[in-house]
C-alpha positions as CSV (number, residue, x, y, z in Angstrom):
1,M,-31.5,39.6,69.3
2,P,-34.2,37.5,71.1
3,R,-33.0,34.2,72.4
4,R,-34.3,30.9,70.9
5,V,-36.4,28.7,73.1
6,E,-33.6,26.2,73.4
7,D,-31.2,28.8,74.7
8,F,-32.8,28.8,78.1
9,R,-30.7,25.9,79.2
10,G,-33.2,23.4,78.0
11,L,-35.7,24.1,80.7
12,T,-38.6,25.3,78.5
13,Q,-39.5,21.7,77.5
14,L,-41.9,20.1,79.9
15,S,-40.4,16.7,79.4
16,R,-37.0,17.9,80.8
17,L,-38.7,19.6,83.7
18,R,-40.5,16.3,84.5
19,L,-37.2,14.4,84.4
20,L,-35.4,17.0,86.6
21,H,-38.3,16.9,89.0
22,A,-37.9,13.1,89.2
23,V,-34.2,13.4,89.8
24,H,-34.8,15.9,92.6
25,A,-37.5,13.8,94.2
26,E,-35.3,10.7,94.5
27,P,-31.7,11.1,93.6
28,G,-29.7,8.0,92.6
29,R,-32.3,6.4,90.3
30,R,-31.6,4.7,87.0
31,L,-32.7,5.7,83.6
32,P,-35.7,3.3,83.2
33,E,-37.2,4.5,86.5
34,L,-36.8,8.2,85.7
35,A,-38.2,7.6,82.2
36,R,-41.2,5.8,83.6
37,E,-42.0,8.5,86.1
38,A,-41.6,11.3,83.5
39,G,-43.8,9.3,81.1
40,L,-41.1,9.1,78.4
41,H,-39.6,6.5,76.2
42,V,-36.2,5.4,77.6
43,N,-34.3,6.7,74.5
44,T,-36.0,10.1,74.7
45,A,-35.3,10.3,78.5
46,R,-31.7,9.5,77.8
47,E,-31.3,12.3,75.3
48,H,-33.0,14.8,77.7
49,L,-30.8,13.7,80.6
50,H,-27.7,14.3,78.4
51,V,-28.9,17.9,77.8
52,L,-29.6,18.4,81.5
53,E,-26.1,17.1,82.3
54,D,-24.5,19.3,79.6
55,E,-26.3,22.3,81.1
56,G,-25.0,21.5,84.6
57,F,-28.2,20.4,86.3
58,V,-27.6,16.7,86.8
59,V,-24.6,14.4,87.2
60,S,-24.5,10.8,86.2
61,R,-22.3,8.1,87.9
62,A,-21.7,4.5,87.4
63,V,-22.6,2.2,90.3
64,A,-20.4,-0.9,91.0
65,T,-22.5,-4.0,91.4
66,G,-19.8,-6.6,91.7
67,T,-21.1,-8.4,88.7
68,R,-19.8,-8.6,85.1
69,G,-20.9,-6.3,82.4
70,R,-21.3,-2.5,82.2
71,P,-22.2,-1.0,85.6
72,P,-25.6,0.7,85.8
73,V,-25.7,4.5,85.6
74,V,-27.7,6.6,88.1
75,Y,-28.5,10.3,88.1
76,D,-28.2,12.9,90.9
77,P,-28.9,16.7,91.1
78,V,-25.8,18.9,91.0
79,R,-25.4,20.3,94.5
80,S,-21.8,21.3,94.3
81,S,-20.3,22.9,91.1
82,D,-17.3,20.6,91.3
83,E,-19.6,17.6,90.6
84,N,-20.2,18.7,87.0
85,P,-17.6,20.5,84.8
86,N,-20.2,22.5,83.0
87,A,-21.8,23.7,86.3
88,E,-18.3,24.7,87.5
89,R,-17.6,26.6,84.3
90,R,-20.8,28.5,84.4
91,L,-20.3,29.4,88.0
92,K,-16.8,30.7,87.4
93,Q,-18.1,32.7,84.4
94,S,-20.9,34.3,86.5
95,L,-18.5,35.3,89.3
96,H,-16.0,36.8,86.8
97,R,-18.8,38.6,85.0
98,G,-20.0,40.1,88.2
99,D,-16.6,41.4,89.2
100,M,-16.0,42.8,85.7
101,L,-19.3,44.6,85.6
102,R,-18.7,46.2,89.0
103,R,-15.3,47.5,87.8
104,I,-16.9,49.0,84.7
105,R,-20.0,50.3,86.4
106,P,-19.3,51.2,90.1
107,T,-23.0,51.8,90.6
108,L,-23.4,48.0,90.5
109,D,-21.1,47.6,93.5
110,L,-23.3,46.6,96.4
111,S,-20.6,46.6,99.1
112,A,-22.6,49.1,101.1
113,D,-25.2,46.4,101.6
114,L,-23.4,43.1,101.0
115,N,-19.9,41.8,101.5
116,D,-17.8,40.3,98.7
117,A,-19.0,36.7,99.4
118,A,-22.7,37.7,99.4
119,Q,-22.2,39.7,96.2
120,H,-20.7,36.6,94.6
121,Q,-23.7,34.5,95.7
122,V,-26.0,37.1,94.1
123,D,-23.9,37.0,91.0
124,A,-24.4,33.2,90.7
125,L,-28.1,33.3,91.4
126,Y,-28.7,36.3,89.1
127,A,-26.9,34.6,86.2
128,H,-28.8,31.4,86.7
129,L,-32.2,33.1,86.7
130,D,-31.3,35.2,83.7
131,E,-30.0,32.1,81.7
132,V,-33.3,30.2,82.3
133,G,-35.3,33.2,81.1
134,L,-36.7,34.5,84.4
135,E,-35.5,38.1,84.2
136,P,-34.3,38.8,87.8
137,H,-34.5,42.1,89.5
138,F,-32.6,42.3,92.8
139,D,-33.2,44.7,95.7
140,P,-30.2,44.7,98.0
141,Q,-32.0,46.4,100.8
142,S,-34.8,43.9,101.1
143,L,-32.7,41.0,99.9
144,Q,-35.4,40.1,97.5
145,I,-35.2,38.9,93.9
146,E,-38.3,39.4,91.8
147,V,-38.5,37.4,88.5
148,R,-40.8,38.7,85.8
149,P,-42.4,37.8,83.6
150,C,-42.5,34.1,84.3
151,R,-41.6,32.4,81.0
152,Y,-43.3,29.2,82.2
153,H,-46.6,30.9,83.0
154,E,-48.5,28.9,80.4
155,L,-47.5,25.6,82.0
156,I,-48.6,26.5,85.6
157,N,-52.3,25.6,85.5
158,E,-51.6,22.0,84.5
159,H,-48.1,21.5,85.6
160,G,-47.5,24.0,88.4
161,E,-46.2,21.4,90.9
162,V,-43.4,20.3,88.5
163,V,-42.5,23.7,87.2
164,C,-42.3,25.6,90.5
165,S,-40.7,22.7,92.4
166,V,-37.9,22.4,89.9
167,H,-37.1,26.1,89.7
168,G,-37.4,26.5,93.5
169,R,-34.9,23.7,94.1
170,L,-32.5,25.0,91.4
171,V,-32.5,28.4,93.0
172,R,-31.5,27.0,96.3
173,Q,-28.8,24.7,94.7
174,Q,-27.3,27.6,92.8
175,L,-27.0,29.8,95.9
176,E,-25.5,27.0,97.9
177,Q,-22.7,26.4,95.3
178,V,-21.1,29.7,96.4
179,P,-19.7,30.0,99.9
180,G,-21.3,33.0,101.6
181,P,-23.7,34.3,104.3
182,L,-26.9,34.4,102.2
183,R,-29.6,31.7,102.4
184,I,-33.0,31.4,100.9
185,V,-35.9,32.0,103.3
186,E,-38.8,31.4,100.8
187,V,-39.7,31.1,97.2
188,L,-43.2,32.6,96.4
189,P,-44.9,31.9,93.1
190,F,-47.0,34.6,91.5
191,V,-47.0,37.4,94.0
192,T,-48.5,39.2,91.1
193,P,-50.2,37.4,88.1
194,H,-46.8,37.4,86.2
195,A,-44.1,37.7,88.9
196,C,-42.5,35.4,91.5
197,R,-40.2,36.3,94.4
198,V,-37.2,34.8,96.1
199,T,-36.4,36.2,99.6
200,L,-32.9,35.9,101.0
201,A,-31.5,36.4,104.4
202,S,-28.0,36.9,105.8
203,G,-26.4,35.0,108.7
204,G,-27.2,31.8,110.5
205,R,-30.7,30.4,111.0
206,T,-32.6,31.7,113.9
207,D,-35.8,29.7,113.6
208,E,-36.2,25.9,113.3
209,A,-38.7,26.4,110.5
210,E,-36.1,28.0,108.3
211,E,-34.2,24.7,108.1
212,H,-36.4,24.0,105.1
213,T,-36.8,26.1,102.0
214,W,-40.5,26.1,101.3
215,I,-40.9,25.4,97.6
216,P,-44.5,26.0,96.3
217,T,-46.1,23.0,94.8
218,R,-49.6,24.2,94.0
219,P,-49.4,27.9,93.2
220,R,-52.8,29.6,93.1
221,H,-54.1,33.1,93.4
222,S,-56.8,34.7,95.5
223,R,-59.1,37.2,93.9
224,T,-56.7,40.0,94.8
225,G,-53.8,38.2,93.1
226,A,-52.0,37.3,96.3
227,A,-50.1,34.0,96.2
228,I,-51.4,31.1,98.3
229,I,-48.5,28.8,99.1
230,A,-48.8,25.1,99.7
231,E,-45.8,24.1,101.8
232,D,-43.5,21.6,100.2
233,E,-43.5,18.3,102.2
234,A,-40.1,18.1,103.8
235,S,-37.9,15.5,102.2
236,P,-34.2,14.6,102.5
237,S,-33.6,16.4,99.2
238,A,-35.6,19.5,100.1
């Protein structure tokens, strides 16, 4: 049975993508600031942030001010699964599902290419991409994940910076929630007109440039369909 639009963890709505982009850009901001940046009414932004928190993408926390009254609430991206119970639940489910599928279908066991920790990292990343509707296809030899077709393709022309930046950061955050040797080298939008690619690597960084995950902010295509990448400006949250 096809999934409903709302089943993709709430990320098919541009308003929520804008809010999540604002949280990623400057963690620790209050609701009115985030609503203003996303161009939303405060009440609408509050509802969307509740959805994003329920889906394990953001975490809210009260900030002590030393004054009377209810302390203000700020929002941060979820970088560790133990920051958000729903993120932790989803992560445990993805790891359990991966182990179970390998027992049922030994052909899915990638131990010839990856150790147990790396397989669990792939389990978490694969589950995330599938849940947000990006249909991942993993090649263990090249350590590349191709996602096709892009469910957000219609938003790219006008809102590519928001859409690609949000998904690029989420991919990195999901991988980092599981201890293991894999890291993200690059996220390329539209290596074909309808597919994007995530390239992983195993082991420690060997190049200073790899200390940043380059997340595309203005995806475009040449006449041959090759992606032209605009490097993401490095920021503390990148």
